[in-house]
N, C-alpha and C positions, 0 to 999 in steps of 0.2 A: 951518275945520279947520286944525290945525297940521300941518307936514310931519313926515317921519321924523326922529326924534331919536336920537342916539347919546350915551348918558349914562354917566358913570363912577361906580362905587360909591365913595363917598368914605371918608375916614378915620373910623373909628368906626361905619360903616354896615354892616360885614360881619357874617356869621353870623346872618342873619335871612331869613325867607321872602321870596321875590320879591314875592308879592302885598302883603305888609305894606310892603315898601320902596317899591313903586309908589304905594300909597295915601297914604303920607306926602308924596310929591311931587305927586301928582295926586288930591286928596281927592274930586274929582267922579267918579272911576272906581268903578264897582260891581264886586262880585266876579264877577258874571256876565259883564261885559265883559272882565275879565282872563282868565277861563277860556276865553272865545271866542277871544281873541287867541292864547292858548297852543295851542288846538286847531288853529287855522288856520296856525300857524307864523309868525305876524307878530311875536310878541314873542320875542326871542332873547337869549341870554346868551353872550357871546364867540363869537357866530356859530352856536351850537347851539340846538336846540329845547329847550323847557323846559315844566314844569308850574307851576301857581301855587305849589306847595309847594317848588319848587327853591330852594336857598339861595344867596344872593349872597355874594361875598367882596370885600374891599377891592381896588380896582384893576380889577375886571372891568368889561366894557363891556356895557351893556344897550341893545339896539335896541328902541325904542318906535315903533310905527306911528303914522300920523296919528290925532290925537285931536280930539274936539270942541273948539272954541275955548275956551281957558282963561278968557276973559272971561265966558263964559256962566255964570250962577250955578249952583252945585251944588244938586241937589235937597235940599229940607229933610229933615233926618234924621227918621226915623219915631219916633213916641213909643212907649215901652214901656208897655203896659197894666198896670194894677195887678195883675191876676191873674198875668200873666207875670212881673212883678217879684217878686211873692210866691213864685211857683213856683221861680224860679232862685235866689233868696236862701235858700229852704228847702232847696235842694240842697247848700248849702255844708257840707262835712264838717269842714273845718279851714282856718284862715287865720292868717297873721301879717303883718308889714309887707312881706313879700317874695313870698309864695306864697298862692294860694287853691286848695283842692282841692274839687272837686265830686263828688257822687254823681249822675252824669248820668242822667236818667230815660230809659227806653226810648222810642223814637219821636221824640226830639228830636235833630235833626242837630247835629253839632259846628260846621259852617260852612255858609254859604249856597251855593246852586247854582241850577241851572235849576229854576224852579217852587217854590223853598223860601221865597221872601220873606225877611222879617227874623226869623222865629221860629226861631232857632238859637242855640247858645251864644255864638258870636261876636257876633251881633246883639243879644243880651241882656246882653253884658258891661258896658255902661254902668251897669246896675243893680247891678253888683258892684264899683263903684269905691270905695265905702265911704270917701268923703272925699278920695280921690286925684284929681288933675286928669285923668289919663288912665285909661280902662278897662283891666282886666287883659288879657293877651294869651295866647291858646292856644299851648301848646308841643307838643301832639300831638293826635291825634284818636281818636275811637271811631266805629264804624259807627253809623248812625242808630238801628238797632234793638238795639244792644248797650248795656247799662247799665253803670254803675260809675264808677270813679275817673278823673277828668280833671283835669289840672293847668293852671293859668293863672298866669302871671308878672305881678307888679305893676309891674315896671320892666324896661327893655331889658337891663340888666346881668344880672338874674336870668333873663330869657328866654334869653339866650345861654348861661348856665351850665346851665340845665335841658336846653336843646336839645343841648348838647355831651354831657351825661350820657346822654341818650336815644339819641343817634346812635352813641355808643361802647359802648352796652349796659351802662353802669355803673348798672344799675337792675334790680330784680327785679319782674316783673309776674306775678301769679297770677290766672287766670281760673277761674270755676266755670261748669259747663254741665250740663244734663241731656241725655243722648244716647240714641239707640236702641240696644238690645242691651247686651251686656256685652263690653268689649274683652278680647281674648286675645292676648298676656298682659295682665294687669290694669294694668301700667305699662310704659312704654317711651318710645322716641324716634321720631318720624315725620320722615323726611328727604326727602320728595318735593319736587321743585322746583315752582314755580308760574309760569304764563304767562297773560296776558290772553286770554280766549276771546271776550269780547263786543266791542262797538264803543265808542262814546263813552258817557260818563255812567256808568250803573249797570252796569259790566262784571262779568263772571263770570270766576273764575280756574279754570284747568284744571291738574290735578296731572300732573307729569312725573316718570318714574322718575329717581332720582339719576344713573344712568349716561347718561341722555339729555339732561341739562340743558345741557351745553356745546354740544351739536349742535342744540339747539332755539332758533331765533331768538326773542329776547325773554324767554326763561325765566330765572328767578333761583332760586338755591338757597334753601331754606327749611327750618327745623328747629323742631319743637315737642316738648316733653317733656310727658307726660301720666301721670296716676295715677288709678285708680279708687278712689273713697272709699267708695261704697256702691252697691248695686243693688237693684232691685225685681224679684225673680224673674229671668227672662232677658230681659225686655222693655225695661227702662230702667236707666240707670246715672247716678250723680252722679260727674262727672269733674273733676279739677283739672288745669289746663293752664298751662304756662309757655312763651311764645314766645321762642325763642332768637334768631330773626330777627324782623323786623317787616314782613312782606309784606301786601298788601291781601287781606282775607278769609282770612288764613292759617289761623286756627283752624277756621273753618267748612269750608274746602276740605280741610284735612288730616283732620278727623274723618270727613267724608263719604267720603274716599278709602279709609280703612281699614274702611269699612262701618258706621260709627256716627255718622250725621249728627246734628246738634244739633236738639233738639226745637223745632218751630215754624219751622225754617229752610226756607222755601219755595223759595229759590234753590238750595240744595244738598241738601236732604233731604225736601222735601215738607211737607205739613201735619202737625199733631200726630198725627192718626189714621193717616195714611199711614206716618209714621215708626215707629209701633208695630206695624204689620203686621196681618194678618187676625185678626178675632175680638175686637179691642179697641175697635172703633168705639163700642159701647154700654157699654164698661167704662171702664177708666182713661183711654183716649184721649178718650172723650166728655166727661170731667170736667176735662181739662187745658186750659189756655189755649193758643191757637194762636200766641201771641207767641213771639219768639225767646228761648230759654232760655240766654242767654250773658251773663255778668256779670263785669266787671273787679273782682275782689274785693279784692285786696291789692296795694299798690305800696310798694316799699322803695327809697329813694333817699337819697343824701347831700345834705343841704341845701347849696345853692351858696354861701351866705353864712356860716352858723354852722358848717358842716361836720359837724353832728350827723347821725346816721342818722335819717331820717324814715320811720316805718312807718304807712301809712294803710290802713284797712279800711272797705269800703263795705257797708252792709246790703243784702240782696237786695231787688229790686223786688217789688211786691205779687204779680204773677203768678207769680214764682218762689217766693216764700214760700208761696203757696197750693199749688203743686205739691209743695214739700218737706213741708208739713203733710199733704197727702193721702197721700203715700207713706211717711210716718213717718220722714223723714230729719231729723236734728238738726244744725243748723249747727255746734254745738260739737264734733261728731265729727271735723271736719277740722282738722288743724293749721294754724296761721297760714301757715307756709311749708313745705309738704310736700316741697319739693325742696331743702331746706337742706343735706342730707347727700349730695346727688348730686354726683358728681365733675364 
């Protein structure tokens, strides 16, 4: 085992995720080991606690705890099976020499973690190299059960540009969801703050009234714009949402807090039948998928290299297409950007 190391983020190494910075220096480190060091407070940035997603800046000092002997050979990289290779390549929506955009399938994690193994977007990225020496890099994430647009950068320079745009909200993200009930009013802004309610790993977020955010330890302000596109009687609605902030589980927690949980969201709203209320177990509820009905539909961002506006739209996953067909909802009824005229 090596001793504690105090490492400095060098020139050109800034503005990237801590876990990526670490793996470049210590290729033998697994994502799970990095997450564990963060949880235990052993890995620190300028003396402060961090998460694997914390971003490093040039000149910062990273405290690295004792690691296995670097002379020990790193485990052999896992092979990507043909079916997984075909699946992830079929998910490519758009690509150029700088960016790859995926339509992430529901159920596929963005990154590894406890018990996830290598079957996640990050682990499958080598199948998306398409002739490049290095695999593309994730610049943001979606929840495991959320489908839709996910961006990967093919070079470090592009990763920095996309990360900067995402961090400064120079991007428009429009999500679609099927929710229980019909929101009243049919459009508006949700401003409840959010705070972690659970422990490690798969935490749950609790909504906090805006007036109580500052006085609640760990709470962060959050804002979501929403618009009802269509409804099926009074039991289900098709809602478009735009997250103004980017908190964990924000859309799911916000819709549940206003009384309209997302269909199939067991964490925040119960199963499909429970979301629909009494009397629908043998009706519409019995015919709808229990999978989460949340989809990152559209993303509008300035290309970091060409500076052209890039507008990407991801088709609905099969379980949501089935629900839309069953309820008679037409995807063409929703504008590409329903929030375009909002102040």
